[in-house]
N, C-alpha and C positions, 0 to 999 in steps of 0.2 A: 113573622112567618118567613119573610124573605131570607133573614139571617140563618134561620134553621135549615132552610133549603141549601144554602151555601156550605153550612157546616157538614151536612150529609155528603155533599159532593166532595168536600175536602177529605173526609174520612174514607170515602170510596176510592178517591185517587191515591191516597197514601197506601191503602190496602193493595191496590194494583201494583204500586211501586215495590212494596215489600215482597209481593208474590214473584215479580220479575227478578228482583235481586236474588231471591232464594233459588229460583230456577237456574239462573246463570251460575250462581255459586255451586249448585249441585252439579251442573254440567261441567264446569271447570274442574271440580274436585274429582268427578268420575273420569274425566280425560287424563288428569294427572295420575290417578290411581292406575288406569289402564296402561299409561305410558311407563309407570314404574314397574308394573307387573310384566310388561313386554320386555323391559330392559333386563329384568331378572331372568326371564326364560330364554332370551335370545342367546344362542351359543357364541362363544368368543370367535372373532374373525382372525385368521392368520393367512399369510401369503407363503407359498412354497414355490421356489424357482426350480424349473426343470429344463433340460434340453429336449427339443422336439425330436424324439427318436424312439424306435421300438423298445429300447432299454427302459423307457419310462412307462411302459404299459400298465404296471401295477398302480402307479399313482393316477394315471388317466382313468382307469376303470373304477378305482375307489372313489374318485371325484364324480364321475359321470353317473354312477349307480346310486349316489347319495349316501355311501357308507360312512364317509367322514361326518356328514351332517347328522346322521342317525346316531353316531357315537358321541356327539356333543361338541363338534368343532366345525366352524364354517370355513372351509379351505378355498382360497382363491389361487388357482394355478397361474404362475407367471412364466412365460415361455422365453427361452434363450436358445441361441444357435449351438451352444456347447455348454456342457456341465461346468467347465472351468469359469465361464462367464457368469453362470448362476452363483457359483461360489464367491466370485468377486463382489457381486451385488449383495450377497449375504454378509460378507466381511465388512462392507461399507455401511451396512445397516439399512439398506433400502428394501430388503425383504426379510421375513421372519425366519424361514428355514430354506435350505437348499438341498437338492439331490445332485450329486456330482460323482464323477469317477473317483476312485480312491487315490490315484496319483496326485491330482491337485491338492487333496487334503494333506497328503504326506509333505508336499513341497511347502504348503502354507504353514504347516505346523513347524517345519524346520526353520521357517522365517520368523517364528515367534508368535504366530496367531493362535489364539485360544479357540479351539474347535472341539466339539464333542460329537461322536457318532453314536446314534441310538439304534440303527439298523441298516442292513443292506436291503435294497429293494429287488435285488436278484440274488438267489442263493449261489448261483454260478452262471457263467457264460461258457459256451462251447464253440471254439473257433470263431468267436465273434470279431476278433481282430486277426487279420491275416494279410499276407502279401499277395497282391495281384500284379503280375508282371507280363510284359510283352513276350510273346512266344514265337518270335520270328525265327529263332534258331532251333526250335523244337527240342529244347533242353528241359528235362524234368527233374534235375538235381539242383537244389538251391546253391550248393557250394560251387558246382560247375558253372551255373548261370552267372553268379556274381563275380567269379574269378576269371571268366573268359574275356572280360574287358571291364573298364571302369564304368559303373552304372550310376545313373541318377535315380534316386529313390525319394519320393515325397512322403511326408508323414505330418502328423499334427503335433507340434511341440507343446510340452507342458502337460501332457495327458497320457492315458493308457497306451495309445499307439506308439508314442516315442519310446516308452519303456519296453514295450513288446519288441520294437525294432532293435533296441540295444541288446536284448536277450537273444533275439533271433540271429543277429550278426555274430554274437559271441558263440552261439551254438554251432554255427557253421564256419567258425574261424575266419571270418571276413574282416580284414584290417581296415582301419580308418582311411588309409591312403588308397584303398581299392574301391571306395564308394564315395559318392557325393550325396549328402542327405540335405534335402530342401524342406522348408516349412511351407505348408499350404493349408488352406481351409478344407475341411473334409468334403464339403459340397462341391469343391472345384476339382477334386482329384480324378473322378471318372473321366471328365473332359480332358484333363491333362494327359492321362494315359491314352485316351483315344486319339489325341492330336500328336502323340509320340514326343511330346515335350519332356516327358520323363520315361524311364524304362520300367519303373515299378512304383506302386503305392503301398503303403502299410497303414491300414485304416480299419475302422470298425464298420459294422452294419448300420444302416442299409447301404452305405457308400461302397463297401467292398462288393456286395451283391450286385449293385447297379453297374459297377465297372465290369464285373464278370459277364453280365447279360449283354452289355453293349459290345464287348469285345468278342464274345463267342469263342470260337476256336483260335483266335489270335492272341489269347491270353492264357496264362497258366497260373494257378493258385498254389502258393506254398503255405501250408498250415503247420502249426507247432502247438498243439493243444496242451502239451505237458509242461510248457515253460511259463504259461501265463493265461489266466482267465480274468478278464477285466471285470471289476466289481463296481457297483454303484451304490452310494451310501447316503443316508439321510443325516444331514448336518444340523447341529443345534449349538447354542451358546451355553457356557457354564451357568450363567444367570437364569437361563430358561430351565435348565436341569433343576436348579434350586427352587425357582419361584413358579414354574408352570408345569409341574409333573402331570397334572390332569390333562393338559392340552397334548402333551407328548403321548401319553397313554391313549388318548382318543384317536390321534393320528395313526398310531400303530395298530390299534384295534380295527380301524378302517382298512388298513393295508392287509391285515390278516383276512378280513372278510373279502377283500378284493382278490386275494390269491385263491381263495376257495371258489369264488365266482369264475375266475379264469380257468381253473381246472375243470369245472363242470360245464362251462359255457364258452368254449374256445371261439365259436363262430361269432357270437355277439361281441366278445372281447376284441376280436380282430376288427370288427366294424367300428368299435369305439376308437381303437388305435388309428384306423384309417381316417376317422373324423378329425382327430387332432393333427395328424402328420400329413394328410392329403397324399399319402403314398399309394401307388397302384396296388391292387389286391395281390397281384402276382409277386410283388416284392415282399409284402407282408407274409404271404405263405412261404416264400423262399427263405426267410430269416427266422421264422417263428420258433423253430426247434433249437435255435442257438441260445435261447434264454430259458432259465428256470425262474419263473416269476413267483418269488416267495420271499417274505421277510426272513432275515436270518442274520446271525453274526457268526462267521466262520473263522477257523484258524488260519485259512489262506489269507484273510485280510491282514492279520498281524504279520504273517510271514512276508507278504509283499511289501508292507510298510518298512520293515527292517531292510529288505533288499533295496528298496527305493531310496532309503537314506544313504546307503553306500553308493548307489548309482548317482545320486545328486552331488555327492562330494567328488566322485571320480570325474564327472562331466562338468564340474565347476558351476553347477547351478546354485550351490551354496559354498561358503568358505570351508576349507578343510578342517578348520578348528571349530566348526559349528557343533554345538552340543546336540546329540541325538536324544529326542525326548523318549520317555517311556510310553510307547504307543499303546500299551495295554490300558494306561490311564485315560487315554483319549476315548476309549470305548466305554459307553454307559450301557451295560447290559441288563440292569435291574428292571427296566420297563418291559423289555421283551420277555425276560424270564417270568415276570409276573403274569403275562398274558398266556405264554406257552413255553415252558422251559425247554422243550425239545427243539425250539428254533435257535437256541444258543449252543454253538458247537465249538466253544473255545476250550483249549486244553489246560488253560490256567486262569 
């Protein structure tokens, strides 16, 4: 009788063990299944480097409003003080994509780097780069101003402001010996002008606007909208074009939605820009209309690149025997064409 009792206990114990094993196996299986399903549904994560400036409003709005995520890509914005530094990080492989001015892309391509541009994040800029100068002599003609005495002008080397400066001086027939050009950080230029350590600065917004507001009637602005409109482009690698077309398309769809939102909701878009840049609202309002926030690929981009190649040789940024690439091949327009053909405005 006693043995029978022990047998029943053993059978009951084994039954409990089997039940527990089955329970834990089911739990682990369910967890693994859920994990696998989660990994299947989680959108791919990418990093995009940007400069913290009003020119990046389209990327900021598209990220903040969740448009990238809704289109199937989880974008992390990496912030840099200048687009050329974002491009450097991109070329070193520390970020996936970069948004930079078109000048650093031209220079990097001339140096042999393989870059592909899939879109501009501004269709155009209007007087976004300009010269702000001390107005102590009350001169309103740029040629007269710069030829009255040798001036010190600060600009940002290796980017759009330097190229604008080159074209501006050519336009007004100002010779190299008649001016001293200094390299400064954009954020330092308003203070340099205010302290009179330079006579003029050639820089983009918001720093041009900040200098104008600080100086008031003691400064004069020289504009030249017909010679240059700084463009900002989304940079990718050739292997991303080949292997990750769905990610690129998702990013561009997010940007297209961001442009529509900015058009219909300028006030909220300005608030998003302010959140990222910490700029005063007065500054944002002052520069807002200098940008056309819209994905595009324009003929101006190609034209500028060819001009910049000649400029790079003339100013010895590259060797005179440097082979000029076919810049049209750097542009990958098929993604934007697929989304909205009207956004591609290339003549060839």
